[in-house]
C-alpha positions in Angstrom: -1.5 143.5 -110.4 -4.5 145.9 -110.7 -4.4 146.3 -114.5 -4.6 143.9 -117.4 -1.3 142.4 -118.2 -0.2 143.1 -121.8 2.3 141.4 -124.1 4.5 144.5 -123.5 4.5 143.8 -119.8 5.4 140.2 -120.3 8.2 141.1 -122.8 9.6 143.7 -120.3 9.6 141.2 -117.5 11.3 138.4 -119.5 13.6 140.6 -121.6 12.1 138.9 -124.7 10.6 140.7 -127.7 6.8 141.1 -128.1 7.2 138.9 -131.2 8.5 136.1 -129.0 5.7 136.5 -126.5 3.2 136.4 -129.4 4.8 133.2 -130.7 4.4 131.7 -127.2 0.6 132.1 -127.5 0.1 131.4 -131.2 3.0 129.1 -132.2 4.6 127.7 -129.1 6.3 124.8 -130.9 8.6 127.3 -132.5 10.1 128.2 -129.1 12.6 126.2 -127.0 11.5 124.6 -123.8 13.7 127.0 -121.8 12.0 130.0 -123.4 8.5 128.7 -122.9 9.3 128.0 -119.2 10.6 131.5 -118.7 7.3 132.9 -120.2 5.2 130.6 -118.1 7.1 131.8 -115.0 6.4 135.4 -116.0 2.7 134.7 -116.5 2.5 133.3 -113.0 4.5 136.2 -111.5 2.4 138.8 -113.3 -0.9 137.0 -112.5 -1.7 137.0 -116.2 -5.3 136.1 -117.2 -5.7 135.2 -120.9 -8.2 137.4 -122.8 -10.1 134.8 -124.7 -12.2 137.3 -126.6 -9.0 139.0 -127.9 -7.6 135.7 -128.9 -10.7 134.8 -130.8 -10.6 138.0 -132.7 -6.9 137.7 -133.5 -7.0 134.1 -134.6 -10.5 133.8 -136.0 -11.0 130.5 -134.0 -13.7 130.4 -131.4 -12.9 126.9 -130.0 -16.7 126.5 -129.8 -18.6 123.3 -130.9 -22.3 123.3 -131.2 -24.5 120.4 -129.9 -28.1 119.7 -130.9 -29.7 117.1 -128.6 -33.2 115.8 -128.1 -34.9 116.7 -124.8 -33.7 114.6 -121.8 -36.8 112.3 -121.6 -34.4 109.5 -122.6 -31.5 109.2 -120.1 -29.3 108.0 -123.0 -29.0 111.5 -124.3 -28.1 112.9 -120.9 -25.3 110.3 -120.6 -23.9 111.0 -124.0 -24.0 114.8 -123.5 -22.2 114.5 -120.1 -19.5 112.4 -121.8 -19.2 114.9 -124.7 -18.8 117.8 -122.2 -16.1 115.8 -120.3 -13.9 115.9 -123.5 -13.1 119.5 -122.7 -10.2 118.1 -120.6 -8.7 116.5 -123.7 -9.4 119.0 -126.4 -10.1 122.4 -124.8 -13.2 122.9 -126.9 -16.2 124.6 -125.3 -19.8 123.6 -126.1 -23.0 125.5 -126.9 -25.9 123.1 -126.4 -29.5 123.4 -127.6 -32.3 120.9 -126.8 -34.9 120.4 -129.5 -38.4 119.0 -129.4 -39.0 117.5 -132.9 -39.6 120.9 -134.4 -37.7 121.4 -137.6 -38.1 125.2 -137.8 -37.0 125.6 -134.2 -33.9 123.5 -134.8 -33.0 125.6 -137.8 -33.2 128.7 -135.6 -30.9 127.0 -133.1 -28.4 126.1 -135.8 -28.5 129.6 -137.2 -27.8 130.9 -133.7 -24.9 128.5 -133.4 -23.4 129.6 -136.7 -23.6 133.2 -135.6 -21.2 132.3 -132.8 -18.8 131.0 -135.5 -18.8 127.4 -134.1 -16.0 125.3 -135.6 -18.0 122.0 -135.7 -21.4 120.5 -134.9 -22.5 117.3 -133.1 -26.1 116.2 -133.8 -28.0 113.7 -131.7 -31.5 115.0 -132.7 -33.5 113.3 -135.5 -35.4 116.3 -136.8 -33.4 117.5 -139.8 -32.1 115.2 -142.6 -28.4 114.7 -142.9 -28.3 116.3 -146.4 -29.4 119.6 -144.9 -26.8 119.3 -142.1 -24.1 118.5 -144.7 -24.8 121.9 -146.4 -24.1 124.0 -143.3 -20.4 124.6 -144.4 -18.9 123.2 -141.1 -17.8 119.7 -140.1 -20.7 117.8 -138.5 -20.9 114.4 -136.8 -24.1 112.5 -136.0 -24.7 110.2 -133.1 -27.4 107.5 -133.4 -29.4 109.1 -136.2 -29.7 109.1 -140.0 -26.2 109.7 -141.4 -26.2 109.2 -145.1 -24.4 112.6 -145.8 -22.4 113.3 -142.7 -20.0 111.3 -140.6 -21.4 109.4 -137.6 -20.8 107.3 -134.5 -23.4 104.6 -133.7 -23.8 101.6 -131.5 -23.8 98.2 -133.2 -27.6 98.0 -132.7 -27.9 94.8 -134.6 -25.4 93.1 -132.4 -27.2 94.5 -129.3 -30.5 92.9 -130.4 -28.7 89.6 -131.2 -27.2 89.6 -127.7 -30.6 90.2 -126.1 -32.5 87.6 -128.2 -29.8 84.9 -127.8 -29.9 85.4 -124.1 -33.7 85.0 -123.9 -33.6 81.9 -126.1 -30.7 80.4 -124.2 -32.7 80.8 -121.0 -35.5 78.7 -122.4 -38.0 81.4 -123.4 -40.6 79.7 -125.7 -42.2 82.9 -127.2 -40.4 86.2 -127.9 -41.9 89.7 -128.0 -40.3 92.9 -129.2 -41.7 96.3 -128.3 -40.4 99.3 -130.2 -41.4 103.0 -130.5 -39.5 103.3 -133.8 -41.2 103.6 -137.1 -40.4 100.2 -138.8 -40.6 101.8 -142.2 -37.7 104.2 -141.4 -34.8 101.9 -142.2 -32.2 104.7 -142.4 -32.2 105.2 -138.6 -29.5 103.2 -136.9 -32.0 102.0 -134.3 -33.9 100.1 -137.0 -31.2 97.5 -136.7 -32.7 96.5 -133.3 -35.8 95.4 -135.1 -33.8 93.6 -137.8 -31.6 91.9 -135.3 -34.6 90.6 -133.4 -36.3 89.3 -136.5 -33.2 87.6 -137.9 -32.3 85.9 -134.7 -35.8 84.6 -134.1 -35.8 83.3 -137.7 -32.4 81.7 -137.2 -33.7 79.7 -134.2 -37.3 79.2 -135.4 -38.7 80.9 -132.3 -42.4 82.1 -132.5 -42.5 85.8 -131.9 -44.6 89.0 -132.1 -43.6 92.6 -132.6 -45.4 95.7 -131.2 -44.8 99.1 -132.7 -46.3 101.9 -130.7 -46.1 105.7 -131.1 -45.2 107.1 -127.7 -45.0 110.7 -126.5 -42.4 112.0 -124.1 -44.8 111.6 -121.2 -44.3 108.9 -118.5 -48.0 108.4 -117.9 -48.7 107.9 -121.6 -45.8 105.5 -121.8 -47.0 103.4 -118.9 -50.6 103.3 -120.2 -49.7 102.1 -123.7 -47.1 99.6 -122.5 -49.6 98.2 -120.0 -52.0 97.6 -122.9 -49.3 95.8 -124.7 -48.6 93.7 -121.6 -52.2 92.6 -121.4 -52.1 91.6 -125.1 -48.8 89.9 -124.7 -50.0 87.9 -121.7 -52.9 86.5 -123.8 -50.6 85.7 -126.8 -48.1 83.7 -124.8 -50.8 81.4 -123.5 -48.8 80.3 -120.4 -45.5 79.8 -122.3 -42.4 81.4 -120.8 -42.0 84.7 -122.7 -38.9 86.7 -123.5 -39.5 90.4 -123.8 -36.9 92.6 -125.7 -37.7 96.3 -125.6 -36.0 99.0 -127.7 -35.3 101.2 -124.7 -35.2 100.9 -120.9 -38.3 103.1 -120.3 -40.5 100.6 -122.2 -38.8 97.7 -120.5 -39.3 99.1 -117.0 -42.9 99.9 -117.7 -43.5 96.4 -118.9 -41.8 95.1 -115.8 -44.0 97.3 -113.6 -47.2 96.1 -115.4 -46.2 92.4 -115.0 -45.2 92.9 -111.3 -48.5 94.7 -110.5 -50.3 91.8 -112.1 -48.6 89.4 -109.8 -46.4 87.7 -112.4 -43.1 86.1 -111.4 -40.0 87.7 -112.9 -38.0 86.1 -114.5 -39.8 82.8 -114.1 -42.8 83.7 -116.3 -41.4 86.8 -118.2 -37.7 87.5 -118.9 -37.3 91.2 -119.8 -34.4 92.9 -121.5 -34.1 96.7 -122.3 -31.7 98.7 -124.3 -29.4 101.6 -123.1 -28.5 100.4 -119.6 -29.8 103.6 -118.1 -30.0 104.4 -114.4 -33.7 103.3 -114.6 -32.5 99.8 -115.5 -30.2 99.6 -112.5 -32.8 101.1 -110.1 -35.9 99.2 -111.2 -37.9 97.4 -108.6 -36.3 94.3 -110.0 -33.0 95.4 -111.6 -33.3 95.1 -115.3 -31.1 93.3 -117.8 -30.2 95.7 -120.6 -28.0 96.2 -123.6 -25.3 98.6 -122.5 -24.3 101.4 -124.9 -20.8 102.6 -124.2 -21.7 106.4 -124.0 -18.1 107.3 -123.0 -16.7 105.6 -126.0 -19.4 107.0 -128.3 -18.7 110.6 -127.1 -14.9 110.1 -127.3 -15.2 108.7 -130.9 -17.5 111.6 -132.0 -15.0 114.2 -130.7 -12.0 112.4 -132.2 -13.8 112.3 -135.6 -15.0 115.9 -135.4 -11.6 117.3 -134.3 -9.9 115.3 -137.1 -12.3 116.8 -139.7 -11.9 120.3 -138.3 -8.1 120.1 -138.3 -8.1 118.8 -141.9 -10.3 121.7 -143.0 -8.0 124.2 -141.3 -4.9 122.8 -143.0 -6.4 122.7 -146.5 -5.8 125.6 -148.9 -8.2 127.1 -149.4 -9.8 126.1 -146.2 -12.7 123.8 -146.8 -15.1 121.4 -145.1 -13.8 117.8 -145.1 -16.2 115.7 -147.2 -14.8 112.2 -146.6 -17.4 110.3 -144.6 -16.5 108.1 -141.7 -19.0 105.9 -139.8 -17.7 104.5 -136.5 -19.5 101.6 -134.8 -19.1 101.1 -131.0 -19.8 97.6 -129.7 -22.5 97.0 -127.0 -22.5 94.6 -124.1 -25.2 92.8 -122.2 -25.6 93.9 -118.6 -27.3 91.0 -116.9 -29.4 91.5 -113.9 -32.4 90.0 -112.2 -35.0 90.1 -115.0 -33.2 87.3 -116.7 -31.6 84.1 -115.3 
């Protein structure tokens, strides 16, 4: 057909009232299966294309969810975002995505823009704004791997991930353990702090001598490799010929340490066993494939959407409509993906 198909056109074709056609689009459960099938057949015959804008205006629901993510220097965020976008198949929600760069004012502008689109919920992977500020936005919000005191969240069991890594290194006979982390050790509210705590507690449990390196790293590969190479040189001296186990807080650090050791002619894993965190493509594609703690990004994204949709639905059903304030914190279990940098 050459013109837009209206409810009147569909009603005329089916011999149903316009009220019935409206119920098909807005309250289909109130119709019989036979009636719904007749309407579906009519839509196909008339080549009907749904006017999403009109539907939004009529129902006041945009079906948009906002996402604030850090830039994609860390592949973990790319993987999580891809898994979030894949949930469209299950829920039908569309996503408006902004990438932030540790700039709080810039992120506030992004959120203001998202709110102007009348988003129904927000997923936050960035670490810039505190959760108490996000809680005051007036819409359901779910955090992923960030400080989450005042909003619901989905996190990896970071403590268990560290324990898996350290137990593996100890079980393989490593005599000295080193942990390298770009996280601020004073910021204990971040879920990733548990990687530090897990390393410390497991070393203490087994009485293994150890050393921690905390380094501030920019989102620049050259800077990363330079600083990690300096840590490698120091670690080599500290270990004094002992077999060393290296647990890194992300795969980029781990691969850079691996490269520094490889360029120095060290035998991997005979002299250095290395474990990263994230199980990113870099881990699998490293010159010597890297053992890494695998975060289940598909399950993390699925859980975040389930949690957000549940909160949005509760808010819509409440009278008057309100933001759900009951907090839920979901923990997703990690696994150790063993490759050639460990035995």
